[in-house]
C-alpha positions as CSV (number, residue, x, y, z in Angstrom):
1,M,30.4,-5.6,-26.1
2,A,27.7,-5.9,-23.4
3,S,28.0,-8.8,-21.0
4,S,25.9,-10.3,-18.2
5,A,26.2,-12.3,-15.0
6,F,23.8,-14.7,-16.6
7,Y,25.5,-17.2,-19.0
8,K,22.9,-19.4,-20.5
9,P,21.5,-18.2,-23.9
10,L,18.0,-17.0,-23.6
11,H,15.2,-18.2,-26.0
12,Y,12.4,-15.6,-25.7
13,P,9.0,-16.9,-26.8
14,H,7.4,-15.5,-29.9
15,V,4.7,-12.9,-29.0
16,R,2.4,-11.8,-31.7
17,R,2.3,-8.1,-32.6
18,D,-0.9,-6.6,-34.0
19,E,0.4,-3.6,-36.0
20,T,-3.2,-2.6,-36.9
21,V,-4.0,-1.3,-33.5
22,V,-3.2,2.4,-33.5
23,D,-4.8,5.1,-31.4
24,D,-5.0,8.8,-32.3
25,Y,-4.4,11.1,-29.4
26,F,-4.9,14.7,-30.5
27,G,-3.2,14.0,-33.8
28,V,-0.5,11.8,-32.4
29,K,-0.6,8.2,-33.6
30,V,0.3,5.7,-30.9
31,A,0.6,2.0,-31.7
32,D,-0.6,-0.6,-29.2
33,P,0.5,-3.9,-30.8
34,Y,-0.2,-5.9,-27.6
35,R,-3.7,-4.8,-27.0
36,W,-4.8,-8.4,-27.1
37,L,-3.0,-9.0,-23.8
38,E,-5.7,-6.9,-22.1
39,D,-8.0,-9.9,-22.3
40,P,-6.9,-12.1,-19.3
41,N,-9.2,-15.0,-20.4
42,S,-8.2,-15.5,-24.0
43,E,-6.3,-18.6,-24.9
44,E,-3.6,-16.5,-26.5
45,T,-3.0,-14.6,-23.2
46,K,-2.9,-17.9,-21.3
47,E,-0.4,-19.3,-23.7
48,F,1.7,-16.1,-23.3
49,V,1.6,-16.6,-19.5
50,D,2.6,-20.2,-19.8
51,N,5.6,-19.4,-22.1
52,Q,6.8,-16.6,-19.9
53,V,6.6,-18.8,-16.8
54,K,8.8,-21.4,-18.6
55,L,11.3,-18.7,-19.5
56,A,11.4,-17.3,-16.0
57,D,11.9,-20.8,-14.6
58,S,14.9,-21.4,-16.9
59,V,16.5,-18.2,-15.8
60,L,15.8,-18.7,-12.1
61,E,17.4,-22.2,-12.3
62,E,20.7,-20.3,-13.0
63,C,20.3,-18.3,-9.7
64,E,22.3,-20.5,-7.3
65,L,21.4,-18.7,-4.1
66,I,17.6,-18.9,-4.2
67,D,17.5,-21.9,-1.9
68,K,19.9,-20.5,0.6
69,I,18.0,-17.2,0.7
70,K,14.7,-19.0,1.1
71,H,15.9,-21.1,4.0
72,K,17.5,-18.2,5.7
73,V,14.4,-16.0,5.3
74,I,12.4,-18.8,6.9
75,D,14.8,-18.8,9.8
76,V,14.6,-15.1,10.3
77,V,10.9,-14.8,9.9
78,N,10.1,-17.7,12.2
79,F,9.3,-15.8,15.3
80,P,6.0,-15.1,17.1
81,R,4.3,-11.9,16.0
82,C,1.5,-10.1,17.9
83,G,-0.7,-7.4,16.5
84,V,-1.8,-4.3,18.3
85,P,-4.7,-5.0,20.7
86,S,-8.0,-3.1,20.5
87,R,-10.8,-3.1,23.1
88,R,-14.5,-3.8,22.7
89,A,-16.6,-3.9,25.8
90,D,-14.5,-5.8,28.3
91,K,-12.6,-7.8,25.7
92,Y,-9.3,-7.3,23.8
93,F,-8.7,-8.4,20.2
94,H,-5.6,-8.8,18.2
95,F,-3.8,-10.8,15.4
96,Y,-1.2,-13.4,16.2
97,N,1.2,-15.5,14.1
98,S,3.3,-18.2,15.7
99,G,6.0,-17.7,13.0
100,L,5.3,-19.5,9.8
101,Q,1.6,-19.7,9.8
102,A,0.2,-18.9,6.4
103,Q,-2.0,-16.1,7.7
104,N,-2.4,-14.2,11.0
105,V,-5.0,-15.6,13.4
106,Y,-7.5,-13.3,15.1
107,Q,-7.7,-13.8,18.8
108,M,-9.8,-12.5,21.8
109,L,-8.5,-12.0,25.4
110,D,-10.7,-11.6,28.5
111,D,-7.9,-9.5,29.9
112,L,-4.4,-8.5,28.8
113,D,-2.8,-11.2,30.8
114,G,-5.3,-13.9,29.9
115,K,-5.1,-16.9,27.6
116,P,-6.1,-15.9,24.0
117,K,-9.1,-17.5,22.4
118,V,-9.1,-18.0,18.6
119,I,-12.0,-16.1,17.0
120,Y,-11.1,-16.7,13.3
121,D,-8.3,-18.7,11.8
122,P,-7.9,-18.1,8.0
123,N,-5.4,-21.0,7.9
124,L,-8.3,-23.4,8.2
125,R,-9.9,-22.1,5.0
126,E,-8.3,-23.2,1.7
127,G,-4.9,-23.7,3.3
128,G,-4.6,-20.1,4.3
129,R,-4.6,-18.8,0.8
130,T,-5.9,-15.4,1.8
131,G,-5.9,-13.4,5.1
132,L,-8.4,-11.1,6.7
133,S,-8.4,-7.7,5.0
134,L,-11.8,-6.6,6.3
135,Y,-13.0,-7.3,9.8
136,S,-14.8,-5.6,12.7
137,V,-16.0,-6.5,16.2
138,S,-19.4,-5.3,17.5
139,E,-19.6,-2.8,20.4
140,D,-20.8,-5.5,22.8
141,A,-17.9,-7.8,21.6
142,K,-20.5,-10.6,20.8
143,Y,-20.1,-10.5,17.0
144,F,-17.3,-10.6,14.5
145,A,-17.9,-9.5,10.9
146,F,-15.3,-10.4,8.4
147,G,-14.7,-10.5,4.6
148,I,-13.7,-13.7,2.7
149,A,-12.0,-13.3,-0.6
150,T,-14.1,-14.3,-3.6
151,G,-12.0,-16.3,-6.0
152,F,-8.5,-14.9,-6.4
153,T,-9.6,-11.2,-6.3
154,E,-10.2,-8.4,-3.9
155,W,-13.9,-8.9,-4.0
156,L,-15.1,-10.1,-0.6
157,T,-18.1,-11.9,0.8
158,V,-18.9,-10.6,4.3
159,Q,-20.0,-13.1,7.0
160,V,-20.7,-12.8,10.8
161,L,-19.9,-15.1,13.6
162,R,-20.5,-15.2,17.3
163,T,-17.4,-14.6,19.4
164,E,-18.6,-16.9,22.2
165,D,-18.7,-20.1,20.2
166,G,-17.5,-19.3,16.7
167,S,-20.9,-20.2,15.1
168,L,-21.8,-18.5,11.9
169,L,-24.9,-16.4,11.5
170,P,-26.8,-16.8,8.2
171,D,-25.9,-13.3,7.0
172,T,-24.0,-13.3,3.7
173,L,-23.1,-10.0,1.9
174,S,-21.7,-10.0,-1.6
175,W,-19.9,-7.6,-4.0
176,V,-17.9,-6.0,-1.2
177,K,-14.5,-4.4,-1.5
178,F,-12.7,-1.2,-0.5
179,T,-14.9,-0.5,2.5
180,S,-14.9,-0.7,6.3
181,I,-17.5,-2.2,8.6
182,N,-19.0,0.2,11.1
183,W,-21.2,-1.2,13.8
184,T,-23.9,0.8,15.5
185,H,-23.5,0.9,19.3
186,D,-26.6,-1.2,19.8
187,S,-24.8,-4.1,18.0
188,K,-27.9,-4.7,15.9
189,G,-26.0,-4.3,12.6
190,F,-23.5,-2.3,10.7
191,F,-22.8,0.2,7.9
192,Y,-20.8,-0.9,4.9
193,C,-20.2,0.2,1.3
194,P,-20.7,-2.4,-1.4
195,Y,-20.9,-2.1,-5.2
196,P,-23.7,-3.2,-7.5
197,A,-23.4,-6.8,-8.7
198,L,-21.7,-7.1,-12.1
199,E,-23.9,-7.9,-15.0
200,E,-23.5,-11.1,-17.0
201,G,-20.6,-10.8,-19.3
202,Q,-18.7,-8.2,-17.3
203,D,-15.2,-9.3,-16.3
204,F,-14.4,-8.7,-12.6
205,M,-10.7,-8.6,-13.6
206,T,-11.0,-5.6,-15.8
207,H,-14.4,-4.0,-15.4
208,S,-14.4,-0.6,-13.6
209,S,-15.7,-0.7,-10.1
210,V,-18.2,2.2,-10.0
211,N,-21.4,3.3,-8.3
212,Q,-20.4,2.4,-4.7
213,E,-23.3,2.6,-2.2
214,A,-23.5,3.2,1.6
215,R,-25.8,0.6,3.2
216,Y,-26.9,-0.5,6.6
217,H,-27.3,-4.2,7.4
218,F,-29.4,-5.6,10.3
219,L,-28.2,-8.9,11.6
220,G,-30.3,-11.8,10.7
221,T,-31.7,-10.3,7.5
222,D,-31.0,-10.9,3.8
223,Q,-28.8,-8.5,2.0
224,S,-31.7,-7.5,-0.3
225,E,-33.3,-5.9,2.8
226,D,-30.4,-3.6,3.6
227,I,-31.1,0.0,4.0
228,L,-29.8,2.1,1.1
229,C,-28.3,5.2,2.9
230,W,-26.5,6.9,0.1
231,R,-25.7,6.6,-3.6
232,D,-25.0,9.1,-6.3
233,P,-25.5,7.8,-9.8
234,E,-24.7,11.2,-11.3
235,N,-21.1,10.7,-9.9
236,P,-20.4,7.0,-10.4
237,T,-16.7,7.3,-9.7
238,H,-17.2,8.7,-6.2
239,H,-16.1,6.2,-3.5
240,F,-16.5,6.2,0.3
241,R,-14.8,5.9,3.7
242,S,-17.1,5.7,6.7
243,Y,-17.0,5.9,10.5
244,V,-19.3,5.7,13.5
245,T,-18.3,8.2,16.2
246,D,-17.1,7.0,19.5
247,D,-20.3,8.1,21.2
248,G,-22.3,6.1,18.7
249,K,-24.4,9.2,17.8
250,Y,-23.3,9.8,14.2
251,F,-22.5,7.9,11.1
252,I,-19.9,9.8,9.0
253,L,-19.6,9.3,5.3
254,Y,-16.5,10.7,3.6
255,I,-17.1,11.0,-0.2
256,I,-13.9,10.9,-2.3
257,D,-13.3,11.6,-6.0
258,G,-10.4,9.7,-7.4
259,A,-7.2,9.4,-5.4
260,D,-7.3,13.1,-4.5
261,V,-6.5,14.2,-1.0
262,T,-9.9,16.0,-0.7
263,N,-13.3,14.7,0.5
264,K,-16.8,15.8,1.3
265,V,-18.1,15.1,4.8
266,Y,-21.7,14.0,5.3
267,L,-23.1,13.1,8.8
268,L,-26.1,11.1,9.7
269,D,-27.5,12.0,13.2
270,L,-28.6,8.6,14.3
271,A,-30.3,9.9,17.5
272,K,-32.6,12.2,15.4
273,L,-34.0,9.5,13.2
274,P,-37.7,9.5,14.3
275,N,-37.9,5.7,14.3
276,G,-34.2,4.9,14.3
277,L,-32.6,3.1,11.5
278,E,-35.6,0.7,11.5
279,G,-37.7,3.6,10.3
280,L,-35.7,3.7,7.1
281,R,-36.5,0.2,6.1
282,G,-38.4,-0.1,2.8
283,G,-38.2,3.6,2.2
284,Q,-37.5,5.2,-1.2
285,D,-35.6,8.2,0.1
286,L,-31.9,8.3,1.0
287,A,-30.9,8.9,4.6
288,P,-31.1,12.5,5.8
289,F,-27.4,13.4,5.9
290,I,-26.1,16.7,7.2
291,K,-23.8,17.9,4.4
292,L,-21.2,19.6,6.5
293,V,-18.6,19.8,3.7
294,D,-20.1,19.6,0.3
295,I,-17.2,20.6,-1.9
296,F,-13.8,19.0,-2.7
297,D,-11.6,21.7,-1.3
298,A,-9.6,19.8,1.4
299,W,-9.2,16.6,3.3
300,Y,-11.1,16.1,6.6
301,S,-11.1,13.3,9.2
302,A,-13.2,13.4,12.4
303,I,-11.2,12.8,15.5
304,A,-13.7,13.5,18.3
305,N,-17.1,15.0,19.1
306,D,-18.9,16.4,22.1
307,D,-22.5,16.1,20.9
308,S,-22.6,18.5,17.9
309,V,-19.1,20.0,18.4
310,F,-16.6,18.1,16.2
311,T,-12.8,18.1,16.1
312,F,-11.3,17.3,12.6
313,L,-7.9,16.7,11.3
314,T,-7.6,18.6,8.0
315,N,-5.2,19.9,5.4
316,K,-7.5,22.9,4.7
317,D,-5.1,25.8,4.3
318,A,-2.5,23.6,6.0
319,P,-0.4,21.3,3.8
320,R,1.1,19.7,6.9
321,K,-2.3,19.4,8.6
322,K,-3.9,20.8,11.7
323,L,-6.8,20.2,14.1
324,V,-9.9,22.3,13.8
325,R,-13.2,22.5,15.6
326,V,-16.7,23.2,14.3
327,D,-20.3,23.1,15.7
328,L,-22.9,21.5,13.5
329,N,-25.3,24.1,14.7
330,N,-22.9,26.8,13.4
331,P,-21.3,25.0,10.4
332,T,-19.7,28.1,8.8
333,V,-17.4,28.9,11.8
334,W,-14.3,26.7,12.0
335,T,-11.6,27.5,14.6
336,D,-8.0,26.1,14.9
337,L,-7.4,23.9,17.9
338,I,-3.8,22.9,17.0
339,P,-2.3,25.0,14.2
340,E,-0.2,23.6,11.4
341,S,3.5,22.9,12.3
342,K,6.1,24.9,10.5
343,K,8.0,21.8,9.5
344,D,6.5,18.5,10.7
345,L,3.5,16.6,9.3
346,L,0.6,15.9,11.7
347,E,-0.1,12.4,10.4
348,S,-2.8,11.2,12.8
349,A,-4.7,12.1,15.9
350,H,-6.7,10.0,18.4
351,A,-9.0,11.1,21.1
352,V,-8.1,9.1,24.2
353,N,-8.4,9.0,28.0
354,G,-11.6,11.1,28.1
355,N,-10.3,14.6,27.1
356,Q,-6.8,14.0,25.7
357,L,-5.3,13.7,22.2
358,L,-2.6,11.3,21.1
359,L,-0.9,13.0,18.1
360,R,1.6,11.3,15.7
361,Y,3.9,13.8,14.0
362,L,6.3,12.9,11.2
363,S,9.6,14.9,11.6
364,D,12.1,14.3,8.8
365,V,10.6,10.8,8.3
366,K,10.8,9.9,12.0
367,H,7.7,9.6,14.2
368,V,7.1,11.7,17.3
369,L,4.2,11.0,19.7
370,E,2.6,13.8,21.8
371,V,-0.2,13.8,24.3
372,R,-2.2,17.0,24.3
373,D,-5.3,18.4,26.0
374,L,-8.4,17.9,23.8
375,E,-10.1,21.1,25.0
376,S,-7.1,23.6,24.8
377,G,-4.6,21.8,22.6
378,S,-1.9,22.3,25.1
379,L,1.1,19.9,25.2
380,L,1.0,17.5,28.2
381,H,3.6,14.8,27.4
382,R,6.0,13.5,24.7
383,L,6.2,9.8,24.7
384,P,9.8,8.3,24.7
385,I,10.2,6.4,21.4
386,D,13.3,5.5,19.4
387,I,14.0,6.7,15.9
388,G,11.7,4.6,13.7
389,S,8.1,4.1,12.7
390,V,4.9,4.0,14.8
391,D,1.9,2.3,13.4
392,G,-1.4,0.6,14.5
393,I,-2.4,3.1,17.2
394,T,-5.5,1.6,18.8
395,A,-7.4,3.6,21.3
396,R,-10.7,5.3,21.6
397,R,-11.9,8.2,23.7
398,G,-12.9,5.9,26.6
399,D,-9.5,4.1,26.7
400,S,-7.0,5.3,29.3
401,V,-4.5,2.6,28.1
402,V,-3.3,3.0,24.5
403,F,-1.4,0.5,22.3
404,F,0.9,1.1,19.3
405,K,3.5,-0.8,17.3
406,F,7.1,0.4,16.8
407,T,9.5,-0.9,14.2
408,S,12.6,0.2,12.3
409,I,14.9,-1.2,9.6
410,L,16.8,-3.2,12.2
411,T,14.0,-3.7,14.8
412,P,11.1,-6.1,14.3
413,S,7.9,-5.0,15.9
414,I,7.5,-4.0,19.5
415,V,3.9,-3.5,20.8
416,Y,3.9,-0.9,23.5
417,Q,1.2,0.0,25.9
418,C,0.9,3.3,27.7
419,D,-1.3,4.0,30.8
420,L,-2.2,7.7,30.2
421,K,-4.1,8.0,33.5
422,N,-1.5,6.6,35.9
423,D,1.9,6.7,34.2
424,P,1.7,8.7,31.0
425,T,5.5,9.0,30.3
426,K,6.4,5.4,30.6
427,L,6.0,2.8,27.9
428,K,5.5,-0.8,28.8
429,I,6.3,-3.6,26.3
430,F,3.1,-5.6,25.7
431,R,4.7,-8.0,23.2
432,E,8.1,-7.9,21.5
433,S,9.2,-9.9,18.5
434,V,12.8,-11.2,18.8
435,I,14.7,-12.8,16.0
436,T,17.6,-15.2,16.6
437,D,21.0,-15.1,15.0
438,F,21.0,-11.4,14.3
439,D,23.0,-8.8,16.2
440,R,21.7,-5.4,15.2
441,S,24.7,-3.8,16.8
442,E,26.8,-5.0,13.9
443,F,24.7,-2.8,11.5
444,E,23.9,0.9,11.3
445,V,21.3,3.1,9.7
446,K,22.1,6.6,8.5
447,Q,19.8,9.3,7.2
448,V,21.2,11.5,4.5
449,F,19.7,14.4,2.5
450,V,20.5,14.1,-1.2
451,P,20.1,17.0,-3.7
452,S,17.8,16.1,-6.6
453,K,18.0,17.5,-10.1
454,D,16.3,20.8,-9.1
455,G,18.2,21.1,-5.9
456,T,15.4,19.8,-3.6
457,K,16.9,17.8,-0.7
458,I,15.6,14.2,-0.6
459,P,15.8,12.3,2.7
460,I,17.1,8.8,2.3
461,F,17.9,6.0,4.8
462,I,21.0,3.8,4.3
463,A,21.4,0.6,6.2
464,A,24.6,-1.4,6.0
465,R,27.1,-3.3,8.2
466,K,29.2,-1.0,10.3
467,G,32.6,0.0,9.0
468,I,32.2,-1.1,5.3
469,S,34.7,0.3,2.8
470,L,33.3,2.9,0.5
471,D,35.0,1.4,-2.5
472,G,31.9,0.9,-4.7
473,S,32.0,-2.9,-4.3
474,H,28.8,-3.5,-2.4
475,P,25.5,-4.8,-3.9
476,C,22.9,-2.2,-3.2
477,E,19.1,-2.1,-3.3
478,I,17.0,1.1,-3.4
479,H,13.4,1.0,-2.6
480,G,10.9,3.7,-3.3
481,Y,7.3,4.6,-4.0
482,G,6.7,8.2,-4.7
483,G,2.9,8.6,-5.1
484,F,-0.6,9.1,-3.8
485,G,0.7,10.9,-0.7
486,I,1.8,7.6,0.8
487,N,4.8,7.8,3.2
488,M,7.6,5.2,3.0
489,M,8.7,4.6,6.6
490,P,11.9,2.8,7.7
491,T,10.3,-0.5,8.8
492,F,11.6,-4.1,9.4
493,S,11.8,-6.7,6.6
494,A,13.2,-10.2,7.2
495,S,14.4,-10.5,3.6
496,R,16.3,-7.2,3.8
497,I,18.0,-8.5,6.9
498,V,19.2,-11.5,4.9
499,F,20.4,-9.1,2.1
500,L,22.4,-7.0,4.6
501,K,23.9,-9.9,6.6
502,H,24.4,-12.7,4.1
503,L,24.8,-10.9,0.8
504,G,26.9,-8.0,2.1
505,G,24.2,-5.7,0.9
506,V,23.5,-2.0,1.4
507,F,19.8,-1.1,1.6
508,C,18.5,2.3,0.8
509,L,15.0,3.7,1.4
510,S,14.4,6.9,-0.7
511,N,11.7,9.3,0.5
512,I,11.1,10.8,-2.9
513,R,8.5,13.4,-3.7
514,G,5.0,12.1,-4.4
515,G,4.7,10.8,-0.8
516,C,3.5,13.0,2.0
517,E,6.6,13.0,4.2
518,Y,6.6,16.8,4.4
519,G,2.9,17.4,3.8
520,E,0.7,17.9,0.8
521,E,3.1,20.2,-1.0
522,W,5.6,17.3,-1.1
523,H,2.9,15.1,-2.6
524,E,1.9,17.6,-5.2
525,A,5.5,18.1,-6.2
526,G,5.4,14.5,-7.5
527,A,2.0,14.3,-9.1
528,L,0.4,15.1,-12.4
529,D,2.6,17.2,-14.6
530,K,5.3,17.1,-11.9
531,K,5.7,13.3,-11.9
532,Q,9.1,13.6,-13.5
533,N,10.4,15.0,-10.2
534,V,9.7,11.5,-8.7
535,F,12.0,9.8,-11.2
536,D,14.6,12.5,-10.9
537,D,14.7,12.1,-7.1
538,F,15.2,8.3,-7.4
539,I,17.9,8.7,-10.1
540,S,19.6,11.3,-7.9
541,T,19.5,8.8,-5.0
542,A,21.3,6.2,-7.2
543,E,23.9,8.7,-8.3
544,Y,24.6,9.7,-4.7
545,L,25.1,6.1,-3.6
546,I,27.5,5.6,-6.5
547,S,29.5,8.8,-6.1
548,S,29.7,8.2,-2.3
549,G,31.3,4.7,-2.9
550,Y,28.6,2.5,-1.6
551,T,28.1,0.8,-4.9
552,K,28.5,1.1,-8.7
553,P,26.0,0.8,-11.5
554,K,26.4,-2.9,-12.2
555,K,26.0,-3.6,-8.4
556,L,22.9,-1.4,-8.0
557,A,19.3,-2.7,-8.0
558,I,16.1,-0.8,-7.8
559,E,12.8,-2.2,-6.6
560,G,9.2,-1.1,-6.0
561,G,5.6,-2.3,-6.0
562,S,2.4,-0.9,-7.5
563,N,3.1,2.8,-8.1
564,G,6.7,2.0,-7.0
565,A,6.9,-0.4,-9.9
566,L,6.0,2.4,-12.3
567,L,8.8,4.3,-10.7
568,V,11.3,1.5,-11.4
569,A,10.1,1.0,-15.0
570,A,10.3,4.7,-15.7
571,C,13.8,5.0,-14.3
572,I,15.2,2.1,-16.3
573,T,13.7,3.5,-19.5
574,Q,15.3,6.9,-18.7
575,R,18.7,5.7,-17.3
576,P,19.3,2.1,-18.2
577,D,23.1,2.7,-17.7
578,L,22.6,3.4,-14.0
579,F,21.4,0.0,-12.8
580,G,22.4,-3.6,-12.7
581,C,19.1,-5.0,-11.7
582,A,15.4,-3.8,-11.7
583,E,12.4,-5.5,-10.1
584,A,9.0,-4.0,-10.7
585,N,6.1,-5.6,-8.8
586,C,2.5,-5.2,-10.0
587,G,3.1,-1.9,-11.7
588,V,1.2,0.6,-13.8
589,M,3.0,0.5,-17.1
590,D,0.5,1.8,-19.7
591,M,-0.1,5.4,-18.7
592,L,-2.4,6.0,-21.7
593,R,-5.0,3.3,-20.8
594,F,-4.8,2.6,-17.1
595,Q,-8.0,4.5,-16.4
596,K,-10.1,2.0,-18.4
597,F,-9.7,-0.9,-16.0
598,T,-11.1,-1.7,-12.5
599,L,-10.1,1.2,-10.2
600,G,-7.8,2.9,-12.7
601,Y,-10.2,5.9,-13.0
602,I,-9.4,6.8,-9.4
603,W,-5.8,7.3,-10.2
604,T,-6.4,10.1,-12.8
605,S,-6.2,12.6,-10.0
606,E,-2.7,11.5,-9.3
607,Y,-1.4,10.8,-12.9
608,G,-3.8,12.7,-15.2
609,C,-5.8,11.1,-18.0
610,S,-4.8,10.6,-21.7
611,D,-8.3,11.7,-22.7
612,K,-7.1,15.3,-22.0
613,E,-4.6,16.7,-24.4
614,E,-2.6,18.5,-21.7
615,D,-2.3,15.3,-19.6
616,F,-1.5,13.2,-22.6
617,N,1.5,15.4,-23.4
618,W,3.1,14.6,-20.1
619,L,2.0,11.0,-19.8
620,I,3.5,10.0,-23.1
621,K,6.8,11.3,-22.0
622,Y,7.3,8.8,-19.2
623,S,4.7,6.0,-19.8
624,P,7.0,2.9,-19.5
625,I,5.7,0.9,-22.4
626,H,5.9,3.9,-24.8
627,N,9.5,4.7,-23.9
628,V,11.5,1.5,-24.3
629,R,14.5,2.4,-26.5
630,R,17.7,0.6,-27.5
631,P,20.2,2.4,-25.3
632,W,23.2,1.2,-27.5
633,E,21.7,3.2,-30.4
634,Q,22.0,6.4,-28.4
635,P,25.1,8.6,-28.7
636,G,27.8,7.6,-26.2
637,N,26.0,4.5,-25.0
638,A,27.5,1.8,-27.3
639,H,28.0,-0.6,-24.5
640,T,24.8,0.1,-22.5
641,Q,22.0,-2.4,-22.1
642,Y,19.0,-2.6,-19.9
643,P,19.6,-4.0,-16.4
644,A,18.5,-7.6,-15.6
645,T,14.8,-7.0,-15.2
646,M,12.2,-9.0,-13.3
647,I,8.6,-7.9,-13.7
648,L,6.3,-9.4,-11.1
649,T,2.6,-9.7,-11.2
650,A,-0.3,-11.9,-10.2
651,D,-2.6,-13.3,-12.7
652,H,-5.7,-12.3,-10.7
653,D,-4.6,-8.9,-9.6
654,D,-7.7,-6.8,-10.0
655,R,-6.3,-3.6,-8.6
656,V,-3.3,-3.2,-10.9
657,V,-4.4,-5.5,-13.6
658,P,-1.6,-7.8,-15.0
659,L,-2.1,-6.5,-18.5
660,H,0.3,-3.7,-17.6
661,S,3.0,-6.1,-16.7
662,F,2.3,-8.3,-19.7
663,K,2.4,-5.4,-22.2
664,M,5.6,-4.0,-20.7
665,L,7.3,-7.4,-20.8
666,A,6.3,-8.1,-24.4
667,T,7.5,-4.6,-25.4
668,M,10.9,-4.9,-23.7
669,Q,11.5,-8.4,-25.1
670,H,10.6,-7.2,-28.6
671,V,12.5,-3.9,-28.7
672,L,15.6,-5.1,-26.8
673,C,15.8,-8.8,-27.7
674,T,13.8,-10.5,-30.4
675,S,13.6,-7.8,-33.1
676,L,17.2,-8.0,-34.1
677,E,19.9,-10.7,-34.4
678,N,22.8,-10.8,-31.9
679,S,21.2,-8.2,-29.7
680,P,23.5,-6.5,-27.2
681,Q,20.9,-7.0,-24.6
682,K,22.4,-9.9,-22.7
683,N,20.8,-9.3,-19.3
684,P,17.5,-11.2,-19.0
685,I,14.1,-9.6,-19.2
686,I,11.7,-11.9,-17.4
687,A,8.4,-12.0,-15.5
688,R,7.6,-13.8,-12.3
689,I,3.9,-14.4,-12.6
690,Q,2.1,-15.6,-9.5
691,R,-0.8,-17.8,-10.5
692,K,-4.1,-17.8,-8.6
693,A,-3.2,-14.7,-6.6
694,S,-4.3,-11.1,-6.3
695,H,-2.6,-7.8,-5.2
696,Y,-2.4,-8.5,-1.5
697,G,-3.0,-11.1,1.2
698,R,-0.7,-13.9,0.1
699,A,0.3,-16.7,2.4
700,T,3.6,-16.5,4.3
701,M,5.4,-19.3,2.4
702,T,4.1,-17.8,-0.9
703,Q,5.6,-14.5,0.1
704,I,8.9,-16.2,1.1
705,A,9.1,-18.0,-2.2
706,E,8.7,-14.7,-4.0
707,V,11.3,-12.8,-2.0
708,A,13.7,-15.7,-2.4
709,D,13.3,-15.6,-6.2
710,R,13.6,-11.8,-6.1
711,Y,16.8,-11.7,-4.1
712,G,18.2,-14.8,-5.8
713,F,17.7,-13.1,-9.2
714,M,19.1,-9.8,-7.7
715,A,22.2,-11.6,-6.2
716,K,22.9,-13.2,-9.6
717,A,22.6,-10.0,-11.5
718,L,24.8,-8.0,-9.1
719,E,27.3,-10.9,-8.7
720,A,26.8,-10.9,-4.9
721,T,28.4,-13.7,-2.9
722,W,27.0,-15.5,0.2
723,T,28.5,-15.2,3.6
724,D,27.3,-17.4,6.5
């Protein structure tokens, strides 16, 4: 008979099933009894949320360690944190948090040793409910443009203030998200990429965001007077990234279709506009872009230019990326500057110190920094960094001093500065975050390569206290993502430190396929019809940790967010016997309908689309809500149940809309719990629903409360004990 670490009987709320909702996919009938949960504003959905919150609260009351975990995480995270400085004119700008501030504060320094001046403090607005996700300082350092969250969504309203005195300009720009702000070098205004306003009756929580535009805004004018630079109504799902070159001569528009790692490259020569940008005001024609790359055949990102000669980072015929050069006056001739590495991924490149390049390579999921000559590509220096993760490189071509952040699983952030002109092989600590009451020398991190189902070696990091006995007794957490070419790096987390130190835990980061740790081939091996490889890699990681004696199934938890939550949900439907706890945060759970909501259509290049028969045939095989089965009814699994499961979502998440989590929760509770008497499913199936919150940007204490609930639930499920 199945048992559980949770003792109180669970009383799951009744959730209506509408058996009349059945879709026909190429002759296959697929029921969707919880379609009504797709309406976030209905009274029935609100009642569903209320009931699930009450259920979750009753279960979390049983988790005795939540308060201890919360207070210890507060202790660990309560240290000053400084972001990476960037220079504009003669000023420096960076984020700062004194420790427990709800949001990071944006500061300005007259010089690197000077006293910081607060430019914008999100904590003074609505109690610091949301932070800055969009911001940019003008070239003359006199203006700061920033986005303020609209309601509890990712929609932003852009405003501008003067850095000298903090006074607001009248400029207010609406319907903005998923864009950058690119100032022209005269500081008269900036490019940005808004969406058309929603029409009356369209719900911002579910309506697809389409028909993005590229516009230019002059300071001191109304948004209605913005210059429309580019739009393409024939391709409404195209979306944009943009950039103004370091010399200020070109505006570059990258056009992207879906989440694919390809883009078009359009350039606007600002110097050749007869009357400047002012001459485009009131015109009916779009801006005269140079269509340098007008097909989706590869990914390109401009690194530097000398007038019309551009250097690009690209994966064109180079899955691990390379640097190439092209002259706009001879656009058919592209030459390699730095060829593709045979093994390592060239993640990023920055033109610095006049005619040098700072390259960041990823070598077996460890960062390497090189300084090379921009003209010849020859190696000049390798910077001395430890094994870990480098992020936030800020430097432009005119900067001889560069900054970057280093972190690892056991090391909070260190911001380094490097003087490439005077002492290029020495790193100076600009700011270092130090946590008290944690001796990293008591712990160790190992990297192991685990064979997956098809024999592919998967790199994983294992963090644990030194000298632990490999007797299968340790609570263990595996984190993964596996999608969209996003790399999972070994970075610091205060909550994981608490898990390692006080719960005797083992933490594992699995670099499964679907990311880009080894280049585009690694990504493609975990996308579309090869998505099952991602789940096999994660399951193989779990099996390795068990067979090696780190843990055992009832002591093993898996956790992931967004695409990583899909990973978690798919794995528990395929191998419920392998895990003791599962936590899926803001996941994509309905793989047959995700493309119908907000930005879901973008993900079809990663997952496929159920509107196509070939895609449907692979999606239906792993779509979490369509594959919940009673494991005890399968041969040889009489005593198997699903792990204790916490599904996390935010009621105003308009990126991965909460309907996915709601439908998955209702399905699991029905199939495993409420549809039969005396169900063998004793482990709880609950949701932690964050009210009045979106996908990102939550306040510090809100995040701490969430991780305390997560690790408290995990500790209870895995029967972990607390050690001071």
